[in-house]
N, C-alpha and C positions, 0 to 999 in steps of 0.2 A: 813247869817242869822244875825239877830238883835234881843237882847233880853232886856228888861227893868225891873229891878227890882222895888220893891215897893217905894224905896226912889227916883226913878226917874233916877238912873244911867242907862246909856245905854252901852250895850256890843256889838261888833259886831265880826264875825268871817267869815273866808271864807275856805272851803276845796276843793280841787281838787281830783278826783279820776280818775284813769286811769285802766279801765278794759281791760285786754288781754286776749283773748280766741283765739289762734291761729287756723286759718282754713287752709286747704290745698290751695295752689295757684292753683292747678289743680288736677283733679281727673279722670281717665277713668275706666270704668268697663264693663266686659263682664260676664253675668250670664246665666246660663243654669240649668234648673229644668227638672230632669227626674221623670215621675210618676211611684210610686212603688206600692207594694202591701198593703193593710190594711191601705189606707191613709197615708202611710209613704212615702216620696219622697227623692231624693238626689239632692243636688245642688252644682254647681261649679261657684265660683266667681273668676275673675281675671283681673288685669288691672296694672295701675301704677299711682303714685301720686308724686307731687312735694310740699314740705314743703314750707309755706308762709315765707315771709322775717321777720316777727315778731317772727317766731317759735324759741323756745329756743332748739330745735333739738329733736330727739328721741334716746332712748337707748332700742333697742328691747329686751335686756336681762332683764331689769328691768321694762320696761312699758308694761302694759296690752294692748291687741288688741281685738277690737270687730267689729264685722259686723252685720248690721242690714237690713233686708228685710222688706219692708212694701208697700203693695199695697191693696186696698180695705178693706175690713173687717179684714184681716190677717196681722200680724206683727211677725216676728222671729228674736231673738237675739242670737248671738253666742258670748260669751265673754271668751277669752283665758286669764287667769289671769297673773297678772304681775310675772315675774320670771319663766314662763312656756315655753317661747322660748328660745331654746338652739342654740348656734352659730354652724353652719357646714361650716367651713372654715372662712375666714376673712369677707365676704360681704354678707353672707346668714345666715338666723336663721329660725328655724323649731320647728314645735310642731306635734305631732301624739298622739291622746289619745281621751278620752271621756270629754266631757263638757255637763253637765246638761243631760246625757243619750244620747247625740249625739255624734256619732264617727266624729271626726273633724281632719283634716290635714290642716296645714298652712305653707306656705313658704314665707318668706319675703327676699327681695334680694336688696342691695344697688346697684344703677346704677350709682353712682358718684354724688359727690355735695349733693343736697338736693332732689335728685329723687331716687324713689324707685319702685319695682315691688312687686305685692302680688298675692297669690293663696290661696283660702280657699275652702276647700270641705267639705260638711256635708253629712252624710248618715243617712237615717232613720228619717226624720225631717217631721213634719206634716205642710205642706205647703198648704193644701186644702183651697181654698178661697183667695189665693194670686192673684190678678188681676192687669192688666196695669192701669196706669203707676206704676212700682215698683220701690220705692225709695231705693237705695242701700247706706248705710252709713257706712264708714269705718273709725275707730279711732283708733288712737295708742297713748298711754299717753295722753297729753292734746291737741292733733293735731287732726282734723277729716275733713272730706269732704262727701259730698253727691251728687250722680248723680241720674238722671231718666232714666230708661231703659224701653224699649217697647218690647212687644213680637214679637218674630220671629217664623218660623215654627219650629225649633227644639229647642226652649228655650226662654230666654229673653236676650236681648242685648242693651247695651247703652253705650254712651261715651260722652265726652265734658262736663262733670260735672264740678262744681266748689266747692270750699271749703265751709264747713258749720260747725256749732257747735252742 
């Protein structure tokens, strides 16, 4: 950028910004939705992810975890706040409780290195209107990934996704 004052003096400066928003290097997901009564459904999402090279890592005890299901006119997000996941051994973290009126169970497991598996189950969730393709976004801390899943006879399934923000 260059600026000139009224006296004709010219000033120049340049700034370089590096924006880092780590995405997962890979994400797979399986999603099953069971229709319930009174337009309230249950879902089970599970899969695994690998952190990207630029990731600063995750700390399940202090990082929040969220999952979003989006398809058609419907979108549902479940956000487990930071500090809610509890260690269950040296490589597994769990949450079992209510989030915004949804009964939620979460299990996050280290598979070694930058690889993790996850399971998220939500009960009594309004999923009416969720249509294919369903985008599943998983985020933990400042890392995230997104995968598109397609309807199968007994629910929704997808894999082969990539990182996202």
